[in-house]
C-alpha positions, 0 to 999 in steps of 0.5 A: 500500500502507498504512503498516504493510506493510513490503515490504522486511522481512528474514526471520530463518531461526531465527524463521520457524516462530514467525512462520508460526504467528503469521501463521496464527493472525492469518489465521484471526482475520481470516477469522473476522471477515470471514466474521462480517461477510460481507465480501469481502477481497482479498489486498492488504487481507489483507496490510495488516490482518495488518501492522496487527495485527503493528504493534499487537502487542508482538513483538520487532523481529526477530520483527516483521521476520520476520512482515512477511517471511512476510506478503509471501510470501502 
């Protein structure tokens, strides 16, 4: 797995809804790019690309950790 993916991320229950909404938006963005490029994307690659986007974003530490946690559940 790549460096960005935090497999031991803790989910903060109060941030789950916010994290799920962000995760869903990121997935939609990635899927649009994949379809646009006519690529096939495997689950582990999807997780890694989402983790990279999260690390590039400016979310607070708690939300970042929760986002990693919900991505791990994909």
